[in-house]
C-alpha positions as CSV (number, residue, x, y, z in Angstrom):
1,M,-12.2,-11.5,22.8
2,S,-10.7,-11.9,19.6
3,Q,-11.2,-14.3,16.9
4,T,-8.8,-16.1,14.8
5,H,-8.9,-17.4,11.5
6,T,-6.8,-19.3,9.4
7,A,-6.8,-20.1,5.6
8,P,-3.8,-21.5,3.3
9,I,-3.1,-19.7,-0.2
10,Q,-1.8,-22.3,-2.5
11,A,-2.0,-22.5,-6.5
12,G,-3.1,-19.1,-6.3
13,G,-5.9,-19.4,-4.2
14,V,-7.4,-20.0,-0.3
15,A,-8.5,-23.9,0.4
16,V,-11.4,-23.0,2.4
17,A,-14.6,-21.2,0.9
18,E,-17.6,-20.0,2.8
19,H,-19.5,-18.4,-0.6
20,S,-19.7,-19.0,-4.2
21,H,-21.7,-16.6,-6.4
22,G,-20.4,-17.7,-10.1
23,A,-17.9,-16.2,-12.3
24,R,-18.1,-12.8,-13.9
25,T,-19.7,-12.1,-16.9
26,P,-17.8,-10.5,-19.6
27,A,-19.1,-7.4,-19.4
28,Q,-18.1,-7.2,-15.9
29,L,-14.7,-8.0,-17.4
30,R,-14.5,-5.2,-19.5
31,A,-11.9,-2.6,-20.0
32,D,-12.8,0.8,-18.8
33,K,-11.0,4.2,-19.6
34,L,-10.9,6.5,-17.0
35,E,-11.9,9.6,-18.5
36,G,-10.2,12.6,-17.6
37,S,-7.3,10.8,-16.2
38,K,-4.0,11.1,-18.4
39,L,-2.1,9.8,-15.2
40,H,-4.1,6.2,-15.5
41,P,-5.8,6.2,-18.6
42,L,-7.0,2.2,-18.2
43,A,-8.2,0.1,-16.1
44,S,-9.6,-3.5,-16.4
45,H,-10.4,-6.6,-14.4
46,N,-8.6,-8.7,-17.6
47,P,-5.1,-8.9,-17.9
48,A,-5.3,-9.7,-21.9
49,D,-6.4,-5.8,-21.9
50,F,-3.1,-4.3,-20.7
51,P,0.0,-4.8,-23.2
52,L,3.2,-6.5,-21.9
53,P,5.2,-4.0,-19.7
54,T,8.3,-3.5,-21.4
55,G,10.0,-1.2,-19.0
56,R,9.7,1.9,-21.2
57,E,6.2,2.8,-20.3
58,E,5.9,5.6,-17.4
59,E,4.2,3.2,-14.8
60,W,7.0,0.7,-15.4
61,R,10.3,2.6,-16.2
62,F,11.6,2.6,-12.6
63,T,10.5,-1.1,-11.6
64,P,13.0,-3.8,-12.4
65,L,10.6,-6.2,-14.6
66,A,13.6,-8.7,-14.5
67,K,13.1,-9.2,-10.8
68,L,9.8,-10.2,-11.0
69,R,9.8,-13.6,-11.6
70,G,7.0,-13.8,-14.2
71,L,4.3,-11.2,-12.3
72,A,4.7,-9.0,-14.9
73,D,4.6,-11.0,-18.0
74,G,2.3,-13.9,-16.8
75,S,5.0,-16.5,-17.0
76,A,4.7,-17.6,-13.1
77,T,3.3,-21.0,-12.4
78,P,0.3,-20.5,-9.4
79,D,1.9,-22.7,-7.1
80,G,3.7,-20.6,-4.6
81,K,2.2,-20.9,-0.9
82,V,1.1,-18.2,1.8
83,V,-1.1,-18.8,4.5
84,V,-3.6,-15.8,5.8
85,E,-4.5,-15.8,9.6
86,V,-7.1,-13.2,11.0
87,D,-7.1,-12.1,14.5
88,A,-10.3,-10.4,14.3
89,A,-11.8,-7.7,16.9
90,P,-14.8,-9.3,18.4
91,E,-17.3,-6.5,16.7
92,V,-15.4,-7.4,12.8
93,R,-17.5,-10.5,10.9
94,V,-14.6,-12.4,9.0
95,E,-15.6,-14.4,5.9
96,H,-13.5,-16.3,3.4
97,V,-15.4,-16.2,0.1
98,V,-14.3,-17.9,-3.5
99,R,-13.7,-15.5,-6.6
100,G,-17.1,-14.6,-8.1
101,D,-18.6,-13.2,-5.0
102,P,-20.6,-10.1,-6.5
103,R,-19.1,-8.2,-3.5
104,L,-15.4,-8.3,-4.6
105,G,-13.8,-5.8,-7.4
106,V,-16.9,-3.5,-7.1
107,I,-15.0,-0.2,-6.2
108,Y,-11.7,-0.8,-7.9
109,I,-10.8,-2.3,-11.2
110,P,-6.9,-2.6,-11.5
111,F,-4.9,-0.3,-13.5
112,D,-2.5,-2.4,-14.7
113,R,-1.7,-5.8,-16.0
114,V,0.0,-7.5,-12.8
115,A,-2.9,-5.9,-10.5
116,A,-5.6,-7.3,-13.2
117,S,-3.5,-11.1,-13.5
118,A,-3.9,-11.3,-9.6
119,F,-7.7,-10.2,-9.7
120,A,-8.0,-13.0,-12.3
121,S,-6.0,-15.7,-10.3
122,F,-7.0,-15.4,-7.0
123,E,-9.0,-18.3,-5.8
124,T,-10.6,-17.2,-2.3
125,A,-10.9,-13.9,-0.8
126,T,-10.5,-12.5,2.8
127,V,-14.2,-10.4,3.5
128,L,-13.7,-8.3,6.7
129,T,-16.9,-6.1,7.8
130,V,-17.6,-3.5,10.5
131,P,-21.2,-3.7,11.1
132,R,-22.9,0.1,10.7
133,D,-22.7,2.2,14.3
134,T,-20.1,-0.1,15.4
135,A,-16.9,0.8,17.0
136,A,-14.3,-2.2,16.9
137,T,-12.6,-2.3,20.2
138,Q,-9.4,-3.6,19.5
139,A,-7.2,-3.8,16.2
140,T,-8.1,-6.6,13.7
141,V,-4.3,-8.1,12.3
142,V,-4.4,-10.1,8.9
143,T,-0.9,-11.7,8.6
144,V,-0.2,-12.8,5.2
145,R,2.7,-15.5,5.6
146,G,5.1,-16.7,2.5
147,E,6.0,-20.6,2.8
148,G,7.8,-20.5,-0.2
149,G,7.3,-22.8,-3.6
150,S,8.7,-22.4,-6.8
151,G,5.8,-19.9,-8.3
152,A,3.5,-17.3,-7.4
153,A,0.8,-16.7,-4.7
154,Y,-2.5,-14.5,-5.3
155,G,-4.4,-12.8,-2.6
156,H,-7.5,-10.3,-2.3
157,L,-8.9,-8.4,0.6
158,L,-12.0,-6.4,1.3
159,V,-12.6,-4.7,4.1
160,T,-16.1,-3.1,4.1
161,V,-17.0,-0.2,7.0
162,E,-20.5,0.3,7.0
163,P,-21.5,4.0,8.0
164,F,-20.8,5.6,11.0
165,A,-18.6,2.5,12.1
166,S,-15.1,2.7,13.1
167,A,-12.2,-0.1,12.9
168,V,-8.1,-0.5,13.0
169,V,-7.2,-2.7,10.5
170,V,-3.5,-4.2,10.4
171,L,-2.2,-6.3,7.2
172,D,1.5,-7.9,8.0
173,H,3.6,-9.5,5.5
174,Q,5.9,-11.9,6.4
175,G,7.9,-14.7,5.4
176,S,9.1,-16.0,1.4
177,A,6.8,-15.5,-1.5
178,T,6.3,-14.3,-4.9
179,Y,3.1,-12.4,-4.2
180,A,0.6,-10.2,-6.3
181,D,-2.7,-9.2,-4.7
182,N,-5.3,-6.5,-4.4
183,V,-6.9,-4.8,-1.3
184,E,-10.0,-3.0,-1.4
185,L,-11.2,-1.0,1.6
186,A,-14.8,0.7,1.4
187,V,-15.7,3.5,4.3
188,G,-19.3,4.3,4.4
189,D,-20.6,7.5,5.1
190,G,-19.3,9.3,8.6
191,A,-17.0,5.8,9.1
192,S,-13.5,5.8,10.2
193,L,-11.0,3.4,9.2
194,T,-7.2,3.2,10.3
195,F,-5.5,0.9,7.8
196,V,-1.8,0.0,8.5
197,T,-0.1,-2.4,5.6
198,V,3.1,-3.7,6.9
199,Q,6.1,-5.2,4.4
200,D,8.0,-7.0,6.9
201,W,9.1,-9.9,4.0
202,A,12.1,-12.2,3.7
203,D,15.0,-10.6,1.5
204,D,14.0,-12.7,-0.9
205,A,10.5,-12.0,-1.2
206,V,8.9,-10.4,-4.4
207,H,5.3,-8.6,-3.7
208,L,3.2,-6.5,-5.8
209,G,0.4,-5.1,-4.3
210,H,-2.6,-2.3,-5.1
211,Q,-4.7,-1.0,-2.2
212,H,-7.8,1.6,-2.9
213,V,-9.8,3.0,-0.7
214,R,-13.3,4.6,-1.6
215,L,-14.7,6.9,0.8
216,G,-18.1,7.9,1.4
217,R,-19.8,11.3,2.7
218,D,-18.0,12.7,5.6
219,A,-15.5,9.4,5.9
220,R,-12.1,9.1,7.1
221,V,-9.1,6.9,6.0
222,K,-5.7,6.9,7.7
223,H,-3.6,4.6,5.3
224,V,-0.2,4.1,6.6
225,A,2.5,1.7,4.6
226,V,5.6,0.6,6.2
227,T,8.2,-0.9,4.2
228,F,11.5,-2.5,5.0
229,G,11.4,-5.7,4.0
230,G,11.5,-8.1,0.7
231,A,14.0,-7.6,-2.4
232,V,11.0,-6.1,-4.6
233,V,8.1,-4.3,-3.2
234,R,6.0,-2.4,-5.5
235,L,2.7,-1.1,-3.5
236,F,0.2,1.3,-5.1
237,P,-2.5,2.7,-2.4
238,S,-5.2,4.8,-4.7
239,V,-8.4,6.8,-3.3
240,S,-11.7,8.2,-4.9
241,Y,-14.2,9.6,-3.2
242,A,-18.0,8.7,-3.6
243,A,-19.7,12.1,-2.0
244,T,-18.4,15.1,-0.3
245,G,-16.5,15.1,2.8
246,G,-14.1,12.6,2.4
247,D,-10.8,13.0,4.1
248,A,-7.7,10.6,3.4
249,E,-4.4,10.6,5.2
250,L,-1.6,8.6,3.5
251,I,1.8,8.1,5.3
252,G,4.5,6.0,4.7
253,M,8.1,5.0,5.8
254,Y,10.5,2.6,4.3
255,F,13.9,1.6,4.7
256,A,15.8,0.4,1.9
257,D,19.1,-1.6,2.3
258,S,21.9,-2.7,-0.3
259,G,20.0,-5.1,-3.2
260,Q,16.4,-3.7,-2.4
261,H,14.2,-1.9,-4.7
262,L,10.9,-0.2,-2.6
263,E,8.6,1.4,-4.8
264,H,5.4,3.3,-3.7
265,R,3.2,4.5,-6.3
266,L,0.2,6.7,-5.0
267,Y,-3.0,7.7,-7.1
268,V,-5.9,10.1,-5.3
269,D,-8.6,10.6,-7.7
270,H,-10.6,13.7,-6.4
271,S,-14.0,13.8,-8.0
272,Q,-15.9,15.3,-5.5
273,P,-16.4,18.6,-4.0
274,R,-15.3,19.8,-0.6
275,C,-12.6,16.7,0.1
276,R,-9.1,16.6,1.5
277,S,-6.2,14.4,1.0
278,N,-2.8,15.0,2.6
279,V,0.1,12.3,1.8
280,V,3.5,12.3,3.8
281,Y,6.0,9.5,2.8
282,K,9.4,9.3,4.4
283,G,12.4,7.3,3.3
284,A,16.2,6.0,4.3
285,L,18.7,4.1,2.1
286,Q,21.7,2.3,2.9
287,G,24.1,0.3,1.0
288,A,25.4,0.7,-2.3
289,T,22.5,-0.8,-4.6
290,A,19.7,0.6,-2.4
291,R,16.8,1.7,-4.2
292,S,13.9,3.7,-3.7
293,V,11.0,4.8,-5.9
294,W,8.1,7.5,-4.8
295,I,5.1,8.3,-7.5
296,G,2.6,10.6,-6.2
297,D,-0.1,11.3,-8.5
298,V,-3.0,13.5,-7.8
299,L,-5.9,14.3,-10.1
300,I,-8.5,17.2,-9.2
301,R,-11.2,16.8,-12.0
302,P,-13.5,19.7,-12.9
303,E,-16.3,18.6,-10.3
304,A,-14.0,18.6,-7.4
305,E,-14.4,22.5,-6.0
306,G,-13.2,23.2,-2.3
307,I,-11.0,20.5,-2.1
308,S,-7.7,20.5,-0.5
309,T,-4.6,18.4,-1.3
310,F,-1.0,18.4,-0.4
311,E,2.1,15.7,-1.2
312,L,5.3,15.4,0.6
313,N,8.2,13.0,0.0
314,R,11.6,13.4,1.9
315,N,14.6,10.7,1.4
316,L,17.5,10.4,3.5
317,I,20.4,8.9,1.9
318,L,22.9,7.5,4.5
319,S,25.5,6.0,2.3
320,D,26.9,6.2,-1.2
321,G,25.8,4.3,-4.1
322,A,21.9,4.5,-3.1
323,R,19.6,5.8,-5.0
324,A,16.0,7.4,-4.6
325,D,13.6,8.5,-7.6
326,S,10.6,11.0,-6.3
327,V,8.1,11.8,-8.7
328,P,5.0,14.2,-7.6
329,N,2.3,14.9,-10.0
330,L,-0.7,17.1,-10.2
331,E,-3.4,17.4,-12.8
332,I,-5.7,20.0,-11.8
333,Q,-8.7,20.7,-13.9
334,T,-10.4,23.3,-11.8
335,G,-9.5,26.5,-10.0
336,E,-11.7,26.6,-7.8
337,I,-9.9,24.8,-5.2
338,E,-8.6,25.4,-1.5
339,G,-5.2,24.7,-2.3
340,A,-3.0,21.8,-4.1
341,G,1.0,21.3,-3.6
342,H,3.8,19.3,-3.1
343,A,6.9,18.9,-2.2
344,S,9.7,16.4,-2.5
345,T,13.3,16.5,-1.2
346,T,16.3,13.7,-1.6
347,G,19.5,14.3,0.6
348,R,22.2,12.8,2.0
349,F,23.1,12.6,5.9
350,D,23.3,15.8,7.5
351,D,27.0,16.2,8.2
352,E,26.3,19.2,10.4
353,Q,23.6,17.5,12.5
354,L,26.2,14.7,13.2
355,F,29.3,17.3,14.3
356,Y,26.9,19.0,16.4
357,L,26.0,15.9,18.4
358,M,29.4,14.3,18.1
359,A,31.2,17.9,19.8
360,R,28.5,17.3,22.8
361,G,30.5,14.1,23.2
362,I,28.0,11.4,21.2
363,P,29.7,8.9,19.7
364,E,29.3,9.0,15.6
365,D,27.1,5.8,15.5
366,E,24.6,7.0,18.4
367,A,24.9,10.4,16.9
368,R,23.5,8.8,13.4
369,R,21.1,6.7,15.2
370,L,19.6,9.7,16.6
371,V,19.3,12.0,13.5
372,V,17.4,8.9,11.6
373,H,15.0,8.3,14.9
374,G,14.2,12.1,14.7
375,F,13.9,11.7,10.8
376,F,11.2,8.9,11.1
377,A,9.6,9.8,14.8
378,E,6.7,12.2,13.5
379,L,5.4,9.0,11.3
380,V,5.7,6.7,13.8
381,A,3.9,8.9,16.7
382,R,0.6,9.3,13.9
383,I,0.4,5.7,13.2
384,G,-1.8,5.2,16.2
385,V,-1.1,1.5,17.3
386,P,1.0,1.6,20.1
387,E,2.2,-2.3,19.8
388,L,3.2,-1.6,16.0
389,Q,5.3,1.5,17.0
390,E,7.3,-0.3,19.4
391,R,8.0,-3.1,16.6
392,L,8.5,-0.2,14.1
393,L,11.4,1.7,16.4
394,A,13.0,-1.8,17.0
395,A,13.1,-2.3,12.8
396,I,14.8,1.0,12.6
397,E,17.2,-0.1,14.9
398,T,17.9,-3.6,13.2
399,E,18.5,-1.8,9.9
400,L,20.8,0.9,11.7
401,A,22.6,-2.0,13.0
402,A,22.8,-3.8,9.6
403,A,24.6,-0.2,8.1
404,P,27.8,-1.5,5.7
């Protein structure tokens, strides 16, 4: 039997708290240079350590700062309302803890001002723990539901999968909100985690989120990002390795309609030998002002010998005026690797495929639907959560039905 927990987040925090361990010390809030990385040179829990974004910085040049409702410059009032509900597998321990809990912010230090502001502003975090040698018998679903408000809400989620345990966790975003959050995923030695984040917000929502995975020895993670909803969504998954043998698979799919800005920025930091990462993101865009951004950054440090990494982004343009920006980056500091590569393609709807199907008696609308389904089919099948796969196929149908 699953466990259900509900906690409201209002004025930047959650009303229910079970643990308090005091505020962080100034030493804990110091800025840290990420030595060796030109892609992400600064990390800090303190928003003041980051300059105000202007849009000219490499990390902000694609993002519509004017549409972020004060999240970027700190002018947002913390009076938005978000409710968090947890439907947990019986093996998973659920806690709601106040900021200052010593487990929070340990494996991840924010890379930009908004993430640091989210860390400094949340009041209560949700903590999920999968005990050692435990295999969760069902998926744990964390639903974050925006209920409006004139200002912003902030959140924090920590998932700890202890050594040799395994679990599936789904983070489902719904409703209307201005929301910034951080997610920490600590996967212990020999453990396995499938983490699915769904951005199915209302049309007016703004969401900026960082999600960091730290992998132990021979640990595995499948991180799946699905983004269909929201006016502006900027999601930042990142991966680091604490020991050898870590294996990270990052899968993403997005569908942008007119007026939507969907941005995914990934960072994989290979700092240990004999680890692996594989990234595949696919997106479709329809509508004259549909916009997507995909940035894939991979750093291979000198000590990361014998690693293998590859990243792929494909974009399908379904109508005139839609724009997809795709920037894969590799920073390689050692030649002693198994392989490293990237690929990026952006193209219009394939008229030859459409003609082929129509020549066999299939109506144009149905032919378009079949081509788009085929584009996403491989990724949907790899998610591994049947209920969610059915929901995503239905969402694709809804998007296609709304085609201009």
